[in-house]
N, C-alpha and C positions, 0 to 999 in steps of 0.2 A: 759452306754449310755443313753442319755436323750430321753424321749419319744418325738416324733414329735408332735408339737402343731397342733391342728385342727382349721382351720379358714374357713370361707365361705364368698363369696362376700356379701357385705353389713355390715360386721363386722367393728366396730370402733376400731382402733389400734393406737399404738404409738411405738416408738423404746424402747426396754427394757433397764432398768437401767444397766444391765450387759453389753449389747452391747455398750452403751454410754461410760461406764468406759473403756471398751476394746479399743475403738478407741480414747480415751482421749477427748471426747466431753463433757466438763463440762459447757460450755456456747454456745451460738449461737442457731440456729434454731433446730438442731438435737434433743437435749433432750426435747424440748418443742413441737416438731412436733406431730400433731394429724391428722388422716385422716380416710378414709373409703376404704375398699378393693373393687376394681372395678371388678377384675377378678384374677383367679389363673392361672399360666402357668408354663412351665418347664417340664422336663421329668417325674417327679412324682408330679407335682403341688406344688413344693417347693418354687416357687416365687410368689409374689403378685404385681399386679399393684394397686397403692394406689392414690386416689385423696386427696391431702393434703389440709387441711383447711388453713394453713399458710405455705408459702414457700417464700424464698427470691425473687423468680421471680414472685410472685403474687399468690393469692388463686386459688385453682382449678387445679393446676399443677399436672399432673400424673407422679408419680415416681415409682420406683420398689425397692423391698426389699425381702430378703430371710425370710421366715416365722420364722426361728429360731431366728431372731433378733427382733421380734415383741412381744408386749404384747397386749392382748385384753382390750379394755376399756369398762366400764359399765357406767350407768348414774351417779354413785357415784365415778368413778375413774377407776383405772386399776384393773385387776383381774390376780393373779398369774397363771402361767401355771399349768395345772393339770398333 
């Protein structure tokens, strides 16, 4: 069983490569999406509301994702899950 990733509001994130491969998203906005977690929600805080930098409907759109499908970004790129 994989360890549950820990995220906090304000963390910069992207969809993980594993998730993109799983859903067949090799192109489009999903593999290049970057954003900031606005809030955590759900029964155990396993969902995140994310303000996307780029979205087909325009920048600043709030979307939602399961934390297991995200990777944390650092100033130099992404950081693997611990």
